[in-house]
C-alpha positions as CSV (number, residue, x, y, z in Angstrom):
1,M,72.5,33.0,35.8
2,P,71.7,35.1,32.7
3,T,74.6,36.3,30.7
4,H,72.8,38.8,28.4
5,A,70.5,41.7,29.6
6,S,66.9,41.2,28.2
7,G,67.0,45.0,27.4
8,P,67.1,48.4,29.1
9,E,65.1,48.7,32.2
10,L,64.1,52.1,33.7
11,V,65.5,52.5,37.1
12,S,65.5,55.2,39.8
13,I,68.5,55.7,41.8
14,R,67.6,55.3,45.7
15,T,71.2,55.4,47.1
16,P,73.8,57.1,45.0
17,M,77.1,55.1,44.4
18,N,79.4,54.9,47.5
19,D,83.1,54.7,47.9
20,H,83.1,51.0,47.2
21,G,81.3,51.3,43.9
22,S,77.8,50.1,44.8
23,M,74.6,51.8,44.5
24,V,70.9,50.8,45.1
25,V,68.2,51.4,42.4
26,E,64.5,50.6,42.2
27,V,63.1,49.1,38.8
28,A,60.3,51.6,37.9
29,E,58.1,48.8,36.4
30,T,58.3,46.3,39.2
31,N,59.4,48.4,42.3
32,E,62.1,45.8,42.7
33,T,65.2,47.0,44.5
34,R,68.6,45.9,43.1
35,H,72.1,46.5,44.2
36,L,74.4,47.5,41.4
37,V,78.0,46.3,42.0
38,E,79.8,45.8,38.8
39,Y,80.0,47.8,35.6
40,A,81.0,46.6,32.0
41,S,83.2,49.7,31.8
42,D,84.9,52.5,33.6
43,E,82.8,55.0,31.5
44,I,79.6,53.5,32.8
45,R,80.8,53.4,36.4
46,E,81.9,57.0,36.2
47,T,78.6,58.2,34.4
48,L,76.6,56.3,37.3
49,A,78.7,57.7,40.1
50,Q,77.8,61.3,39.2
51,L,74.0,60.8,39.3
52,P,72.0,62.1,42.3
53,E,69.2,60.3,44.1
54,E,65.9,59.9,42.2
55,T,67.6,60.1,38.7
56,L,65.7,58.1,36.2
57,V,68.2,56.0,33.8
58,P,67.6,53.3,31.4
59,V,70.2,50.5,32.1
60,E,70.9,47.0,30.8
61,M,71.8,44.8,33.7
62,V,72.7,41.0,34.3
63,R,72.9,39.3,37.7
64,A,76.5,39.4,39.1
65,G,75.9,36.8,41.7
66,S,73.8,33.5,41.6
67,R,72.4,33.8,45.3
68,S,72.0,37.6,46.0
69,N,70.5,40.6,44.6
70,V,73.6,42.0,43.0
71,W,73.8,43.2,39.3
72,K,76.2,44.2,36.9
73,V,75.4,47.2,34.5
74,V,76.3,46.2,30.9
75,A,75.0,49.4,29.1
76,L,73.5,52.8,29.7
77,H,70.9,54.2,27.4
78,G,70.4,57.8,28.7
79,R,69.0,59.4,31.8
80,T,66.4,61.8,33.0
81,T,66.6,64.0,36.1
82,P,63.6,64.7,38.2
83,E,64.1,68.5,37.6
84,A,64.0,68.0,33.7
85,S,62.3,65.4,31.6
86,A,64.8,65.8,28.9
87,T,66.8,62.5,28.2
88,V,70.6,63.0,28.0
89,S,72.4,60.4,25.8
90,T,75.2,58.3,27.3
91,A,77.8,56.0,25.8
92,N,77.7,52.2,26.5
Protein backbone atom coordinates (compact mmCIF):
# COMPACT_ATOMS: atom_id res chain seq x y z
CA MET A 1 0.00 0.00 0.00
CA PRO A 2 1.53 3.35 -1.02
CA THR A 3 2.24 5.78 1.80
CA HIS A 4 2.92 8.82 -0.39
CA ALA A 5 0.78 10.34 -3.11
CA SER A 6 2.38 10.48 -6.54
CA GLY A 7 1.08 14.02 -7.08
CA PRO A 8 -2.22 15.81 -7.52
CA GLU A 9 -4.93 14.16 -9.58
CA LEU A 10 -7.89 16.11 -10.95
CA VAL A 11 -11.13 14.59 -9.69
CA SER A 12 -14.78 15.43 -10.21
CA ILE A 13 -17.13 15.13 -7.25
CA ARG A 14 -19.85 12.59 -8.09
CA THR A 15 -21.45 12.28 -4.65
CA PRO A 16 -20.84 15.13 -2.16
CA MET A 17 -19.68 14.30 1.35
CA ASN A 18 -22.28 12.53 3.47
CA ASP A 19 -22.86 12.65 7.25
CA HIS A 20 -20.24 9.93 7.76
CA GLY A 21 -17.49 11.91 5.99
CA SER A 22 -17.30 9.86 2.81
CA MET A 23 -17.69 11.05 -0.76
CA VAL A 24 -17.37 9.61 -4.25
CA VAL A 25 -15.12 11.17 -6.89
CA GLU A 26 -14.11 10.27 -10.43
CA VAL A 27 -10.50 10.66 -11.56
CA ALA A 28 -10.65 12.85 -14.68
CA GLU A 29 -7.79 11.17 -16.52
CA THR A 30 -8.86 7.54 -16.04
CA ASN A 31 -12.61 7.75 -15.20
CA GLU A 32 -11.82 5.65 -12.12
CA THR A 33 -14.30 5.96 -9.26
CA ARG A 34 -12.79 6.43 -5.79
CA HIS A 35 -14.35 6.65 -2.35
CA LEU A 36 -12.75 9.30 -0.15
CA VAL A 37 -13.12 8.33 3.51
CA GLU A 38 -10.13 9.83 5.35
CA TYR A 39 -8.56 13.28 5.37
CA ALA A 40 -5.12 14.41 6.53
CA SER A 41 -6.60 17.41 8.36
CA ASP A 42 -9.90 18.87 9.51
CA GLU A 43 -9.31 21.77 7.11
CA ILE A 44 -9.15 19.43 4.10
CA ARG A 45 -12.28 17.60 5.27
CA GLU A 46 -14.22 20.83 5.85
CA THR A 47 -13.19 22.26 2.48
CA LEU A 48 -14.26 19.12 0.61
CA ALA A 49 -17.52 18.94 2.58
CA GLN A 50 -18.56 22.32 1.14
CA LEU A 51 -18.08 21.37 -2.51
CA PRO A 52 -21.08 20.55 -4.69
CA GLU A 53 -21.46 17.75 -7.22
CA GLU A 54 -19.39 18.13 -10.42
CA THR A 55 -16.78 20.38 -8.80
CA LEU A 56 -13.30 19.66 -10.17
CA VAL A 57 -10.55 19.64 -7.58
CA PRO A 58 -6.90 18.56 -7.72
CA VAL A 59 -6.19 16.31 -4.74
CA GLU A 60 -3.35 14.12 -3.57
CA MET A 61 -4.56 10.73 -2.33
CA VAL A 62 -3.17 7.54 -0.87
CA ARG A 63 -5.01 4.26 -0.35
CA ALA A 64 -6.72 4.05 3.02
CA GLY A 65 -7.30 0.30 2.81
CA SER A 66 -5.41 -2.55 1.24
CA ARG A 67 -8.38 -4.49 -0.19
CA SER A 68 -10.99 -1.89 -1.07
CA ASN A 69 -11.37 1.27 -3.09
CA VAL A 70 -11.09 3.72 -0.20
CA TRP A 71 -8.71 6.66 -0.19
CA LYS A 72 -7.25 9.26 2.14
CA VAL A 73 -6.84 12.83 0.88
CA VAL A 74 -3.45 14.15 1.96
CA ALA A 75 -3.48 17.54 0.16
CA LEU A 76 -5.67 19.90 -1.86
CA HIS A 77 -4.25 22.08 -4.62
CA GLY A 78 -7.22 24.25 -5.64
CA ARG A 79 -10.62 23.74 -7.16
CA THR A 80 -12.65 24.64 -10.22
CA THR A 81 -16.43 24.87 -10.27
CA PRO A 82 -18.46 23.96 -13.36
CA GLU A 83 -19.88 27.51 -13.52
CA ALA A 84 -16.50 29.22 -13.50
CA SER A 85 -13.18 27.99 -14.79
CA ALA A 86 -11.20 30.07 -12.30
CA THR A 87 -9.09 28.09 -9.87
CA VAL A 88 -9.42 28.89 -6.18
CA SER A 89 -6.45 28.17 -3.94
CA THR A 90 -6.95 26.12 -0.79
CA ALA A 91 -4.55 25.22 1.97
CA ASN A 92 -3.21 21.71 2.49
